[in-house]
C-alpha distance (Angstrom), angle and dihedral (degrees) to the residues before:
residue distance angle dihedral
M1 . . .
S2 3.77 . .
T3 3.79 122.8 .
L4 3.79 127.4 -144.3
E5 3.77 90.8 -109.1
D6 3.82 94.4 51.2
S7 3.79 98.1 53.1
M8 3.80 109.2 21.9
P9 3.81 113.3 112.5
E10 3.79 114.3 -115.2
R11 3.84 96.8 -140.3
I12 3.82 122.2 43.1
L13 3.80 125.4 178.7
F14 3.82 123.8 -165.0
V15 3.80 117.0 -155.6
C16 3.79 131.7 -162.2
T17 3.80 133.3 146.2
G18 3.81 109.3 -85.2
N19 3.82 101.3 9.3
T20 3.79 92.2 -131.0
C21 3.82 102.9 96.6
R22 3.81 123.7 14.3
S23 3.79 104.8 24.8
P24 3.84 95.1 44.2
M25 3.81 89.4 49.9
A26 3.82 89.0 46.4
Q27 3.80 90.3 50.5
V28 3.80 95.5 54.6
I29 3.81 92.1 40.5
A30 3.81 90.0 53.3
Q31 3.81 93.1 45.2
D32 3.80 90.5 51.2
F33 3.81 92.9 46.7
L34 3.81 93.3 47.1
A35 3.81 91.4 48.6
S36 3.81 89.2 51.2
Q37 3.80 87.9 53.9
G38 3.81 92.1 51.4
L39 3.81 93.9 -103.6
P40 3.81 105.4 114.2
V41 3.83 90.0 140.4
V42 3.81 92.1 73.4
S43 3.80 106.9 103.9
V44 3.81 114.6 -137.2
R45 3.80 126.3 -170.7
S46 3.78 137.2 165.3
A47 3.81 137.3 -146.6
G48 3.77 141.5 170.3
V49 3.79 132.6 -128.4
A50 3.84 89.8 -137.9
A51 3.81 100.7 22.9
F52 3.77 124.9 148.9
P53 3.83 101.1 -136.6
G54 3.79 116.8 -117.4
T55 3.80 97.6 22.2
R56 3.81 116.5 141.8
A57 3.79 121.7 -120.3
S58 3.78 114.4 -87.3
G59 3.80 112.0 -83.6
K60 3.79 91.1 -124.9
A61 3.81 91.6 49.9
S62 3.81 88.6 51.3
V63 3.82 92.5 49.9
V64 3.80 93.5 48.4
A65 3.82 92.7 46.3
S66 3.80 90.6 47.0
R67 3.80 90.9 55.8
A68 3.80 86.9 59.3
G69 3.81 91.3 49.5
L70 3.81 93.9 -102.8
D71 3.80 125.5 128.8
L72 3.82 125.5 -139.1
S73 3.82 95.6 163.9
G74 3.79 93.4 107.7
H75 3.80 95.9 46.3
R76 3.80 118.5 121.4
S77 3.78 119.4 178.3
E78 3.79 122.3 -110.8
L79 3.78 128.5 -160.2
L80 3.80 113.2 -124.0
D81 3.80 108.7 -110.4
E82 3.81 141.0 160.0
E83 3.80 92.1 -89.7
L84 3.82 93.5 56.2
V85 3.80 92.0 45.1
A86 3.82 90.3 49.2
W87 3.84 90.1 48.9
A88 3.81 93.5 53.9
E89 3.78 125.4 81.7
V90 3.81 89.6 -166.9
V91 3.82 128.7 23.5
I92 3.81 114.0 -161.0
V93 3.80 114.5 -163.9
M94 3.81 127.6 -156.6
E95 3.82 95.2 -145.8
A96 3.78 134.4 22.0
H97 3.82 92.6 -116.6
H98 3.83 89.8 63.3
I99 3.81 88.1 67.6
D100 3.82 91.4 75.0
Q101 3.80 93.1 62.8
V102 3.80 92.4 46.2
L103 3.81 89.5 50.8
Y104 3.81 91.0 47.8
L105 3.81 89.2 53.8
G106 3.81 92.9 51.3
G107 3.79 102.2 -99.2
G108 3.80 102.2 114.8
E109 3.78 95.8 125.2
K110 3.81 90.5 49.1
V111 3.82 100.6 53.3
V112 3.78 118.9 116.2
T113 3.78 123.6 179.2
L114 3.76 127.1 -152.5
K115 3.83 115.9 -119.9
K116 3.80 88.1 -96.8
D117 3.79 139.0 7.7
V118 3.80 113.9 -87.3
L119 3.82 116.7 -131.0
D120 3.79 114.9 -115.6
P121 3.82 104.8 -121.8
F122 3.83 93.9 -165.6
G123 3.80 108.6 138.6
C124 3.81 93.8 9.4
D125 3.79 129.0 115.3
E126 3.79 125.8 -90.5
I127 3.81 92.4 -97.4
V128 3.82 90.2 63.1
Y129 3.81 90.8 47.6
S130 3.79 89.0 52.1
E131 3.81 91.4 49.9
V132 3.81 91.1 48.8
F133 3.81 90.3 48.3
N134 3.81 90.9 52.9
V135 3.82 92.1 47.6
L136 3.80 89.6 49.6
C137 3.81 92.0 50.6
S138 3.77 91.2 55.2
L139 3.82 97.5 41.0
I140 3.80 95.1 44.8
Q141 3.79 94.6 50.4
E142 3.80 89.9 47.7
T143 3.81 92.5 46.5
L144 3.80 94.4 47.3
R145 3.80 90.2 49.9
C146 3.82 89.0 49.8
L147 3.80 91.2 51.4
I148 3.77 87.3 61.1
S149 3.78 96.6 55.2
D150 3.79 112.4 5.6
D151 3.80 125.9 60.6
D152 3.83 89.4 -177.9
V153 3.82 88.4 88.8
R154 3.80 90.1 68.4
E155 3.80 118.3 94.7
N156 3.80 112.6 -142.7
């Protein structure tokens, strides 16, 4: 039987569109979950397929994350590129259409999808951000557990 420590990838990258809402929230959710599982050495980053580098996380994403005890104050957006894809062992996308850019950048064997696409809350009210945050919490924990024992999550 495999343990978390034996099979968990060491470098995980979350990808969304602008890297100001979903993937930053996913990053801190994953970091918190992994730390709670005794795996703080797993490195987690995020990027966007259409990100403007250096942009702060959305204010509403920061507020919602803060309510859960998570901090997005230091987040600065990164544009998804070949270097980030090469760095990652696993690339988890927020929507199926993000797969194309990961494939284009050479990460086809690394792509993992969540069980369902996650709504982009950009421009929505705080209630929607909160709903997206809660969906991400559930999907990320489920996906990280699947990475430990189930390669069927991977899209090849």
